DRENLUMDO-687807 format. One record per residue: residue in three letters; x, y, z of N, C-alpha, C, O, CB in turn. Coordinates in steps of 0.02 Angstrom, whole numbers, plus 32768, in hexadecimal, padded with zeros to 4 digits. Glycine has a CB too. Example, Ala and Ser with C-alpha at 12.3 -4.5 7.8 and 13.67 -1.06 7.14 Angstrom:
! DRENLUMDO-687807
ATOM  resn  n_east  n_north  n_up  ca_east  ca_north  ca_up  c_east  c_north  c_up  o_east  o_north  o_up  cb_east  cb_north  cb_up
ATOM   ALA    8294     7EE4  8186     8267      7F1F   8186    8294     7F5B  8186    82C8     7F5A  81A7     8235      7F20   81C4
ATOM   SER    8282     7F90  8162     82AC      7FCB   8165    8285     8002  818A    829E     8039  8192     82C0      7FE2   811E
//
This chain:
! DRENLUMDO-687807
ATOM  resn  n_east  n_north  n_up  ca_east  ca_north  ca_up  c_east  c_north  c_up  o_east  o_north  o_up  cb_east  cb_north  cb_up
ATOM   UNK    802C     7FC0  8006     8004      7FFA   800A    8035     804C  7FEC    802A     8076  7FC0     7FEA      7FFA   8063
ATOM   UNK    806C     8042  8021     8098      807F   8030    80B1     8085  7FE1    80BA     80B9  7FC2     80DE      8072   8071
ATOM   UNK    80B8     804C  7FCD     80E2      804F   7F74    80A8     8083  7F45    80B2     80B4  7F22     80E5      7FE2   7F3F
ATOM   UNK    806E     8061  7F54     8043      8088   7F30    8036     80C9  7F4C    8035     80F3  7F1F     8009      8067   7F26
ATOM   UNK    802D     80DD  7F7B     8026      811F   7F98    8066     814A  7F78    8058     817E  7F5B     8027      8119   7FED
ATOM   UNK    8097     813B  7F7D     80E1      8160   7F6E    80DA     8162  7F28    80E9     819C  7F17     812C      8136   7F85
ATOM   UNK    80C6     8137  7EEC     80B9      813F   7EB0    808D     8171  7E92    8090     8193  7E5F     80A8      810D   7EA1
ATOM   UNK    8053     816A  7ED7     8028      81A4   7EB7    803D     81EB  7ECF    802A     8220  7EB5     7FDA      819B   7ECA
ATOM   UNK    805D     81E5  7EF8     807B      822F   7EFC    80B3     8236  7ED8    80C2     8270  7ECA     808C      8246   7F3E
ATOM   UNK    80D5     820C  7EC6     8107      8224   7E94    80E2     8249  7E5B    80F3     8280  7E44     8132      81E6   7E77
ATOM   UNK    80A9     8222  7E46     8095      8232   7DF2    8069     827A  7E12    8064     82AC  7DEE     8056      81E1   7DBA
ATOM   UNK    8052     8277  7E4B     8031      82B2   7E4F    8062     8307  7E5B    8050     8340  7E4D     8000      829D   7E8C
ATOM   UNK    80A0     82EF  7E79     80C9      832A   7E69    80EB     832D  7E32    8101     8366  7E27     80F2      8335   7E92
ATOM   UNK    80FD     82F3  7DFC     810D      82FB   7DB3    80DB     8335  7D7E    80E8     835A  7D4F     8107      82AD   7D95
ATOM   UNK    80A2     8324  7DA3     8052      834C   7D6F    8045     8381  7D9A    8019     83A7  7D85     7FF8      8317   7D66
ATOM   UNK    805F     8391  7DD3     8036      83BD   7E12    8012     83F0  7DD9    7FD7     83E8  7DCA     8075      83F1   7E5C
ATOM   UNK    803C     8424  7DBC     801C      8456   7D9B    7FDB     843D  7D73    7FA1     844A  7D82     804D      8476   7D6F
ATOM   UNK    7FF2     8417  7D3D     7FB1      83F5   7D28    7F7A     83D7  7D45    7F45     83DC  7D25     7FBD      83CF   7D0B
ATOM   UNK    7F78     83AE  7D8E     7F53      8399   7DAB    7F34     83D8  7DD9    7EF8     83D1  7DE8     7F70      8361   7DC6
ATOM   UNK    7F4D     8403  7DE9     7F35      842D   7E0D    7F02     845F  7DE2    7EC8     846C  7DEF     7F6B      844B   7E2E
ATOM   UNK    7F29     8475  7DAD     7F02      8494   7D7C    7EBE     8476  7D6A    7E8F     849B  7D5B     7F28      8498   7D44
ATOM   UNK    7EB7     8422  7D6C     7E81      8412   7D54    7E4A     8415  7D7C    7E10     8427  7D71     7E87      83E0   7D3C
ATOM   UNK    7E6C     83FB  7DB8     7E37      840F   7E09    7E18     844E  7DF9    7DDC     8454  7DEB     7E68      841F   7E60
ATOM   UNK    7E47     8483  7DFC     7E3C      84CD   7E21    7E0E     84E7  7DDA    7DE4     8512  7DE8     7E97      8507   7E38
ATOM   UNK    7E0F     84D6  7D9A     7DF7      84DD   7D67    7DAC     84C7  7D6E    7D7C     84EB  7D63     7E1E      84BF   7D3A
ATOM   UNK    7DAB     8484  7D83     7D70      8465   7D8C    7D3E     847C  7DBE    7D01     847A  7DB2     7D7E      842A   7D98
ATOM   UNK    7D5D     8496  7DFE     7D49      84C2   7E31    7D29     84FF  7E0B    7CEF     8511  7E11     7D87      84D5   7E60
ATOM   UNK    7D58     851B  7DE5     7D48      856A   7DD0    7CFC     855C  7D9D    7CCF     8586  7D9A     7D99      8597   7D96
ATOM   UNK    7CFB     8524  7D7F     7CB1      8514   7D52    7C8F     8510  7D65    7C5A     8520  7D49     7CA0      84E9   7D32
ATOM   UNK    7C93     84EB  7DC8     7C50      84F0   7DD7    7C42     8524  7DF5    7C06     852F  7DF8     7C3A      84C3   7DF7
ATOM   UNK    7C74     8559  7E1A     7C58      8597   7E15    7C35     85B9  7DEA    7C07     85DF  7DFA     7C79      85B5   7E1B
ATOM   UNK    7C4E     85AB  7D9D     7C24      85CE   7D6E    7BE4     85B8  7D53    7BB9     85D9  7D36     7C47      85DA   7D3D
ATOM   UNK    7BE7     8568  7D65     7BA0      854E   7D6D    7B75     8560  7D8F    7B3D     856E  7D79     7B9B      851E   7D7A
ATOM   UNK    7B8D     8566  7DDF     7B5D      857B   7E13    7B4D     85B7  7E08    7B13     85C4  7E17     7B71      8576   7E54
ATOM   UNK    7B6E     85E8  7DF2     7B52      8632   7DF3    7B34     863F  7DBB    7B0C     866D  7DB9     7B83      8669   7DFC
ATOM   UNK    7B43     8614  7D7D     7B00      861D   7D36    7AE2     8604  7D57    7AFB     861F  7D88     7AFB      85FD   7CE5
ATOM   UNK    7AB6     85DD  7D70     7A83      85A5   7D8A    7A50     85E9  7DBE    7A16     85FB  7DB5     7AB7      8550   7DC7
ATOM   UNK    7A8C     8605  7DFE     7A5D      8632   7E10    7A5F     867C  7DE5    7A44     86A8  7E07     7A68      863A   7E5B
ATOM   UNK    7A6F     868C  7DBC     7A60      86C1   7D9C    7A24     86B9  7D7A    79F0     86D5  7D89     7A90      86D3   7D75
ATOM   UNK    7A2E     867F  7D36     7A09      867B   7D0F    79C4     8655  7D2D    7990     8670  7D1B     7A2C      8661   7CDC
ATOM   UNK    79BE     862B  7D4B     7991      85F7   7D6A    796A     861E  7DA9    792D     8626  7DA4     79C0      85B0   7D86
ATOM   UNK    7986     8632  7DD6     796D      8647   7E1B    7962     8684  7E10    7931     869C  7E2C     7999      863E   7E56
ATOM   UNK    7991     86B4  7DE1     7988      8700   7DEB    7966     871B  7DAF    7951     8755  7DB7     79CD      8726   7DF7
ATOM   UNK    795D     8701  7D79     7938      86EE   7D32    7964     871F  7D0A    794D     8735  7CD5     78DA      86FE   7D2B
ATOM   UNK    7993     872C  7D1A     79C2      875F   7CE0    79BF     8739  7CA8    79AE     86FD  7CA9     7A1A      876F   7CF0
ATOM   UNK    79D2     875D  7C6A     79DE      874D   7C2F    7A16     8722  7C31    7A42     872A  7C5B     79E5      8781   7C09
ATOM   UNK    7A16     86EE  7C00     7A4D      86B1   7C08    7A99     86D9  7BDE    7AD2     86C1  7BE1     7A29      8658   7BD4
ATOM   UNK    7A8A     8708  7BC1     7ADD      8724   7BAC    7AF7     8755  7BF4    7B2F     8755  7C0D     7ADA      8765   7B51
ATOM   UNK    7AC9     8775  7C04     7AE7      8783   7C47    7ADE     875A  7C84    7B05     876D  7CB1     7AD3      87BC   7C59
ATOM   UNK    7ABF     8730  7C92     7AD6      8705   7CB4    7B17     86E3  7CB6    7B39     86D4  7CE8     7AB3      86E6   7CAE
ATOM   UNK    7B25     86D8  7C6D     7B5C      86C1   7C5E    7BA3     86EC  7C60    7BDD     86D9  7C61     7B4D      86AA   7C27
ATOM   UNK    7B8B     8723  7C61     7BCA      875B   7C60    7BD7     874A  7CA5    7C08     8727  7CB5     7BBA      87B8   7C4F
ATOM   UNK    7BAB     8761  7CD1     7BAB      875D   7D1B    7BCE     872F  7D31    7BFF     873A  7D54     7B73      8755   7D37
ATOM   UNK    7BB3     86E0  7D1A     7BE0      86AD   7D3E    7C2D     869F  7D30    7C55     867F  7D53     7BC1      8670   7D33
ATOM   UNK    7C38     86C0  7CF1     7C79      86C9   7CD6    7CA1     86E5  7D0A    7CC8     86C4  7D2C     7C7A      86F3   7C99
ATOM   UNK    7C96     8728  7D10     7CAF      8755   7D54    7CB1     872E  7D87    7CEB     8721  7D96     7C83      8790   7D6C
ATOM   UNK    7C82     8710  7DAF     7C88      86EB   7DE7    7CCC     86B9  7DE6    7CFE     86BA  7E0A     7C46      86C5   7DED
ATOM   UNK    7CBA     8693  7DB4     7CF1      8659   7DA1    7D35     8668  7D93    7D60     863D  7D8C     7CDF      8636   7D66
ATOM   UNK    7D3F     86AF  7D90     7D8D      86D7   7D6D    7D9F     86DF  7DB3    7DD5     86C8  7DC7     7D8B      8730   7D35
ATOM   UNK    7D72     8702  7DDF     7D86      870B   7E26    7D95     86DA  7E2E    7DC8     86CB  7E0F     7D5F      8721   7E58
ATOM   UNK    7D7E     86B0  7E4E     7D96      866C   7E62    7DD6     864E  7E45    7DFC     863B  7E73     7D63      8640   7E53
ATOM   UNK    7DEC     8644  7E0E     7E0D      862A   7DE9    7E5B     8657  7DF5    7E87     862F  7E04     7DE6      862A   7DA5
ATOM   UNK    7E73     86A2  7DF2     7EA0      86A8   7DED    7EAA     86B6  7E33    7EDD     86D7  7E38     7EAF      86C9   7DBD
ATOM   UNK    7E92     86AC  7E64     7EB4      8689   7EAB    7EC2     8657  7E9D    7EFD     8654  7E8B     7E90      8680   7EEA
ATOM   UNK    7E9B     8611  7E9C     7EAC      85DC   7E94    7EF8     85BE  7E67    7F21     8596  7E7F     7E74      85CD   7E7E
ATOM   UNK    7EFB     85DD  7E25     7F2A      85E0   7DFE    7F5C     8608  7E19    7F8F     85E6  7E21     7F17      85F1   7DC6
ATOM   UNK    7F62     8638  7E27     7F9A      865B   7E5C    7FAC     8640  7E8C    7FE8     864C  7E97     7F8C      8692   7E78
ATOM   UNK    7F93     861B  7EB7     7FA9      8606   7EF7    7FB4     85BB  7EF7    7FE0     85A3  7F1A     7F78      861B   7F2C
ATOM   UNK    7F80     8588  7EC4     7F95      853C   7ECB    7FAC     8520  7E95    7FCC     84EC  7E9D     7F62      8512   7EDF
ATOM   UNK    7FA2     8539  7E54     7FB1      852A   7E1C    7FEF     8516  7DF9    8006     84E0  7DE6     7FA0      854F   7E09
ATOM   UNK    8007     8570  7DF7     803E      8592   7DE1    8080     85A4  7E20    80BE     85A4  7E1D     801B      85D5   7DC2
ATOM   UNK    8054     85B1  7E51     8070      85B8   7E96    80AA     85E9  7E8D    80E5     85E8  7E9E     808A      8570   7EB8
ATOM   UNK    807B     861D  7E66     8094      8667   7E4C    80C3     869B  7E8E    80AA     86B4  7EC0     8040      8696   7E33
ATOM   UNK    8101     869F  7E7B     8102      86E3   7EBD    810E     8725  7E9D    812D     872B  7E68     8149      86DD   7EFB
ATOM   UNK    80F8     8753  7EBB     810A      87A2   7E9C    8129     87C3  7ED3    810F     87C9  7F0A     80C5      87D3   7E83
ATOM   UNK    816C     87DB  7EC0     817E      880D   7EF5    816A     883B  7F01    816C     884D  7F3C     81A8      881F   7EF9
ATOM   UNK    814F     8864  7ED0     814F      88B2   7ECB    80FB     88AC  7ECC    80DC     8877  7ECF     817C      88DB   7E7A
ATOM   UNK    80DB     88F3  7EC9     80A8      8908   7EC6    809D     8912  7E75    8068     88F5  7E65     80A6      8940   7EF4
ATOM   UNK    80B6     892A  7E47     80C0      891D   7E04    80C6     88DB  7DEA    809F     88CE  7DBC     80F2      893A   7DF3
ATOM   UNK    80E7     88B5  7DF9     80E9      8866   7DE4    80B3     8867  7DD8    809D     8873  7DA0     80FC      882C   7E11
ATOM   UNK    807D     8853  7E29     8044      8838   7E3B    8022     8857  7E12    8018     882D  7DE7     8030      8839   7E7A
ATOM   UNK    8009     8886  7E02     7FCE      88B3   7DE8    7FDE     88A3  7D98    7FAF     88A2  7D70     7FD4      8910   7E03
ATOM   UNK    801E     8899  7D83     8036      888E   7D36    8018     8847  7D3C    7FEC     8849  7D12     8094      8895   7D1E
ATOM   UNK    8017     8811  7D55     800C      87DD   7D51    7FCD     87CE  7D55    7FB8     879C  7D38     802C      87C4   7D70
ATOM   UNK    7F9C     87FB  7D80     7F5D      87E7   7D8A    7F30     8809  7D59    7EF9     87F1  7D49     7F49      87F2   7DCD
ATOM   UNK    7F46     883D  7D45     7F3C      885A   7CF8    7F2E     882E  7CCF    7EF5     881D  7CC0     7F73      887B   7CDA
ATOM   UNK    7F70     8811  7CB0     7F75      87E9   7C87    7F4C     87B1  7C9B    7F21     87AA  7C6F     7FB3      87DD   7C7C
ATOM   UNK    7F45     8783  7CCD     7F1A      8752   7CD3    7EC8     8770  7CBB    7EA9     8754  7C8E     7F23      8737   7D22
ATOM   UNK    7EB0     87A3  7CDB     7E6E      87B9   7CC0    7E61     87CF  7C86    7E28     87C9  7C6E     7E57      87E2   7CDD
ATOM   UNK    7E99     87F0  7C61     7E95      87EC   7C0E    7E8E     87A9  7BF6    7E5F     879C  7BD0     7ED6      8809   7BE8
ATOM   UNK    7EBB     8779  7C0A     7EB1      8747   7BEB    7E6E     8715  7BEB    7E55     86EC  7BC4     7EE3      872C   7BFB
ATOM   UNK    7E5D     8735  7C3B     7DFB      8704   7C40    7DDB     872E  7C08    7DC5     8715  7BD4     7DB6      8713   7CA5
ATOM   UNK    7DDB     8770  7C16     7DC1      87A2   7BE4    7DCE     877F  7BA3    7D9F     8760  7B8B     7DE6      87EE   7BE7
ATOM   UNK    7DEF     877F  7B91     7DEC      875E   7B34    7DD1     8708  7B44    7DA5     86F8  7B1C     7E5C      875D   7AFD
ATOM   UNK    7DDE     86E2  7B65     7DC9      8696   7B5D    7D87     86A7  7B77    7D64     8675  7B7A     7DF7      8655   7B8A
ATOM   UNK    7D65     86E3  7B8E     7D0D      86E4   7BB1    7CF8     8706  7B7E    7CBC     86FD  7B7C     7CF6      870F   7C04
ATOM   UNK    7D0E     8736  7B45     7CF5      874B   7B0F    7CF4     8722  7AD6    7CD5     8731  7AA2     7D11      877C   7B04
ATOM   UNK    7D11     86F5  7ADD     7D25      86CF   7A95    7CF5     8688  7AA9    7CC8     866F  7A87     7D8F      86BC   7A87
ATOM   UNK    7D12     8672  7AF1     7CE2      8625   7AE8    7CAE     862F  7B1D    7C7A     8618  7B07     7D12      85D1   7AFB
ATOM   UNK    7CA6     8646  7B57     7C7F      8653   7B8B    7C3C     8660  7B87    7C0A     8640  7B95     7C95      867C   7BA7
ATOM   UNK    7C4B     86BA  7B62     7C1A      86E0   7B59    7C04     86E1  7AFE    7BC9     86DA  7AEE     7C33      8725   7B7B
ATOM   UNK    7C2C     86E7  7AD6     7C20      86D4   7A99    7C0D     86A0  7A6B    7BE1     86A7  7A40     7C3D      86DE   7A8D
ATOM   UNK    7C30     866A  7A76     7C28      8630   7A61    7BD3     860E  7A8A    7BAA     85EA  7A6C     7C75      8609   7A75
ATOM   UNK    7BCE     8625  7AD0     7B99      8618   7AE7    7B64     862B  7AC1    7B38     8609  7AA7     7B96      862C   7B1E
ATOM   UNK    7B71     8682  7AC0     7B3D      8698   7A94    7B11     8686  7A54    7AD5     8688  7A46     7B50      86BE   7A87
ATOM   UNK    7B4B     8675  7A34     7B55      8655   79FF    7B28     8622  79F5    7AFE     861E  79C8     7B8F      8642   79FC
ATOM   UNK    7B35     85F1  7A2E     7B13      85B4   7A20    7AD1     85B5  7A38    7AAC     8588  7A22     7B34      857E   7A3A
ATOM   UNK    7AB6     85E7  7A67     7A86      85F3   7A8A    7A3D     8621  7A62    7A00     861C  7A64     7AAA      8615   7AC2
ATOM   UNK    7A64     8641  7A47     7A3C      867E   7A24    7A29     8670  79DF    79EE     8674  79CD     7A65      86C0   7A22
ATOM   UNK    7A62     865C  79B0     7A68      865F   796E    7A56     8603  796A    7A22     85F1  7950     7ABC      8684   7950
ATOM   UNK    7A7E     85DA  7981     7A6D      8599   7961    7A40     857A  79A5    7A4D     853F  79AE     7ABA      8566   7945
ATOM   UNK    7A11     8594  79D5     79DB      8580   7A03    79EB     853A  7A2A    79C2     850F  7A39     7997      8579   79D8
ATOM   UNK    7A40     8539  7A39     7A41      84FB   7A5C    7A39     850E  7A9F    7A3D     8547  7AB4     7A7E      84D1   7A52
ATOM   UNK    7A2A     84D0  7AC6     7A1A      84D2   7B13    7A4E     8500  7B3D    7A8A     84F9  7B32     7A1E      8484   7B30
ATOM   UNK    7A3D     8523  7B62     7A6C      8545   7B7F    7AA1     851C  7B99    7ADD     8523  7B91     7A53      856A   7BAC
ATOM   UNK    7A77     84E4  7BC4     7AB2      84CE   7BFA    7AE2     849D  7BD3    7B18     848C  7BEC     7A90      84A3   7C42
ATOM   UNK    7AC7     8482  7B87     7AF0      8469   7B6E    7B2D     8488  7B4C    7B64     8472  7B3E     7AD3      844A   7B51
ATOM   UNK    7B04     84DD  7B41     7B43      8501   7B19    7B6D     8528  7B4D    7B98     8550  7B3C     7B28      853B   7ADC
ATOM   UNK    7B5B     8517  7B94     7B85      853D   7BC5    7BC0     84F4  7BE3    7BEF     8501  7C08     7B47      8568   7C0F
ATOM   UNK    7BB5     84BA  7BD2     7BD9      847F   7BD4    7C21     8484  7B95    7C5E     8479  7B93     7B9C      843E   7BC3
ATOM   UNK    7BF1     8499  7B6F     7C2A      84A0   7B39    7C51     84CB  7B39    7C8A     84BE  7B24     7C1B      84A6   7B00
ATOM   UNK    7C40     850F  7B52     7C6B      854C   7B43    7C9D     853F  7B8B    7CD4     855B  7B91     7C37      85A3   7B3D
ATOM   UNK    7C85     8516  7BB7     7CBA      8518   7BED    7CF1     84D8  7BE1    7D27     84CE  7BFE     7C93      8511   7C3B
ATOM   UNK    7CD1     84B4  7BAE     7D33      848E   7BA6    7D46     84B9  7B76    7D7E     84AC  7B61     7D47      842C   7B81
ATOM   UNK    7D32     84DC  7B62     7D69      84FA   7B2E    7D80     8543  7B54    7DA4     856A  7B35     7D42      850A   7AD5
ATOM   UNK    7D6E     854E  7B87     7D82      8598   7BB1    7DB2     8564  7BDC    7DE6     8584  7BE3     7D34      85D1   7BE7
ATOM   UNK    7DB9     852D  7BF9     7DE8      8500   7C18    7E20     8509  7BE1    7E54     8529  7BE7     7DCA      84AF   7C24
ATOM   UNK    7E0D     84EA  7BB2     7E5D      84E0   7B8A    7E7E     8536  7B7E    7EB6     854A  7B8C     7E4E      84B0   7B25
ATOM   UNK    7E51     8554  7B65     7E70      8594   7B55    7E88     85AC  7B8E    7EB5     85D6  7B89     7E45      85C3   7B37
ATOM   UNK    7E77     859D  7BC2     7E9B      85D4   7C11    7ED1     85C6  7C27    7EF9     85EA  7C46     7E77      85D1   7C5B
ATOM   UNK    7ED9     8572  7C0D     7F1F      8544   7C28    7F4D     8569  7BEC    7F7B     858A  7C06     7F1B      84D7   7C1F
ATOM   UNK    7F4D     856C  7BBF     7F70      8590   7BA7    7F87     85D4  7BB0    7FC3     85E1  7BB4     7F60      8589   7B83
ATOM   UNK    7F59     8600  7BB2     7F64      8632   7BBB    7F8E     8642  7C03    7FB9     866E  7C05     7F2B      8649   7BAF
ATOM   UNK    7F7C     861A  7C3D     7F92      8625   7C70    7FE9     8613  7C6C    801B     8636  7C71     7F65      8601   7C9F
ATOM   UNK    7FE1     85D1  7C63     8027      85B9   7C53    8064     85CF  7C2A    809F     85CC  7C3C     801F      8589   7C3D
ATOM   UNK    804A     85E9  7BE6     8076      8601   7BC2    807D     8655  7BCB    80B8     8664  7BCD     8064      85E8   7B7F
ATOM   UNK    804E     8693  7BD2     803C      86B6   7BE9    804B     86D9  7C2C    807B     86FE  7C32     8017      86A5   7BDE
ATOM   UNK    8022     86CC  7C5A     8005      86DE   7C96    8045     86D2  7CC6    806A     86FE  7CDC     7FBF      86B2   7CA9
ATOM   UNK    804A     8692  7CD0     8078      867C   7D08    80B9     8655  7CEA    80D3     8625  7D06     804D      8648   7D3C
ATOM   UNK    80C9     8669  7CBE     80FC      8642   7C91    8138     864C  7CC4    8138     867F  7CE5     810B      8665   7C3D
ATOM   UNK    816B     861C  7CCC     81AB      8634   7CF6    81E0     8655  7CE0    820B     8644  7CB6     81C9      8606   7D11
ATOM   UNK    81D8     8688  7D01     8204      86B9   7CEA    825A     86A9  7D00    8270     869D  7D38     81E7      86FF   7D0B
ATOM   UNK    8282     86AE  7CBD     82C0      8697   7CBB    82F8     86BF  7D04    82FC     86F9  7D16     82D7      86A8   7C67
ATOM   UNK    8313     8692  7D15     832B      86BB   7D5F    8383     86E8  7D3D    83AC     86D3  7D13     8340      8665   7DB9
ATOM   UNK    8382     8718  7D5B     83C6      8732   7D3C    83FC     871D  7D59    83FA     8722  7D96     83CE      8775   7D3B
ATOM   UNK    8431     8706  7D3F     8465      86EC   7D70    84A9     8726  7D67    84DC     871F  7D89     847B      8692   7D5A
//
């Protein structure tokens, strides 16, 4: 049993970033869906407005978890922190506009696809696009000056 646990731990450490990204990405998706349900179904807001608001809620959650637990980003100065945060939000604006709101609106309003199904499709797109934005742009490892 200890050998199995050791192997699981080694695998986790080897793929920690991707595993944590998927876990917290999944949780961000739960935040997105839950807030969408509240806005669209409980509050009766328009589907597009609800989608935009739910996106905003999930981005707030995602920034904190990505910074602390996924990419373990350390910022030494206020300027570095705000640059990173602004980059994160701009990347999420791009993925949100293209995938979560734009593609969602197209699917629901133009093609008359069920809003829940459209939400599932757009969330898969968002998770993939956001990983690449975060990994390659926002939280990329800076080369240390020697």
